[in-house]
Steps between C-alpha positions, in 0.01 A plus 500: 500500500604857440367845572593804293476821702483851357634770732347817357701822538751349748724808484218748567247325725700357790421679827564352845659180374212394275748302289525264796169354387666383178788346695256325731295349217812390314652332805182320606467360149866393485480327838226285348691422183282723281681699234447877497610775265452868583517764229502873569303714256550875538428825319541476125525122500227299325267284708362179355279400790418154363864401563449516879309311769531746789541878509643706785457879521657678797433836659617846400453866583233708327760666278637165386151373418436806283826443311376154400171618347630551144671161505183327616296673231751397234392137522551355846148588618340284230737212578434517874122515460504203264719299740271574796187401309677183383561400862869574542607543862595847623645632825483879509623712791392858589584711191481189284158430651382855425635472146264211423202726578325761290670811634680680782368845586747707700399697807503820291269355233740389227402166349738235368320239289644154550434162338138445604575127522307485829187692592649712777632853542723690739474851640788679670463652845697720735508218755780247469404148602818344630610222734503129560154355456303177487198374310303180469511300180175307509591316180779327692366523854816674624610844614750687284757741646671776306607862479301775328605850398261680264297817473275364226160368602377218282136407442388174338240480226281232350637148485806577713513352849736604780797278571415529868355700787712732714578391855754771580595794280334670205483273197341627179370831627487507880119509498326191367720235664612338176853418393627420155314357204422162346384458142543175306862406585610849604625554856542872576592655833653801673737274691868581454762374725536259329177304506573139407792398728287585805193328355609164350143368481403787271819456296430133436137575414611747232751250361241221496258729317755560227604135480139377489419720203793347309499139618167436672453441872832468683610434855814667626717291734519665844809696596658566838353843568610524863677834456231646275222401736692637797535839329132491407386415854722769651341771286154357556543516877655847481210636296206309642612423852440128458677248715 
């Protein structure tokens, strides 16, 4: 078995160690004897989305997202939308999450139109939502821990479900209790930090989703996640006060 990963804009969208999610997915596949190839696709480079099984888009600042708009419009938007509708697996973090929506409207009213791949939009605010946080992931029956730092408030539209419900922190907008987005095989979240090493259950679920689309139902052999689970439990107790 093999997974081909596309790391979109690796040199531009890589805040707070988001690239660690790529390293985590690669290593957990290699430990299981599954081949993996990661290809970076940046500004000015063509994207043939059908060549890939899994896409990763990290976070960036508002300015960096605006810089990418012409490149997306030049062809990548159509490729990304087609891949999502075809069931390719995506993990999108913060700015990458916002970029999959219809638009980002800044706090002073300027609107940046994004891909519109998902029915969601983001509005900037003067308040910065920052800190370690936790949310439930009902799909998996686990709590997810992470780190958020965003001023954009995201609102989900028709057909898009939240990835989880906020237990501690802000999540999508600090008001409706939702965090992240799920649509087809897209996993989108505000969690930097990086997300997957501290949440191995979620990491394996994303990998299984990508593998199942390519090979049919698969079972991943268990790994020794003692260190990962210890880090997860520490943050869970710190945030939620659980014993």
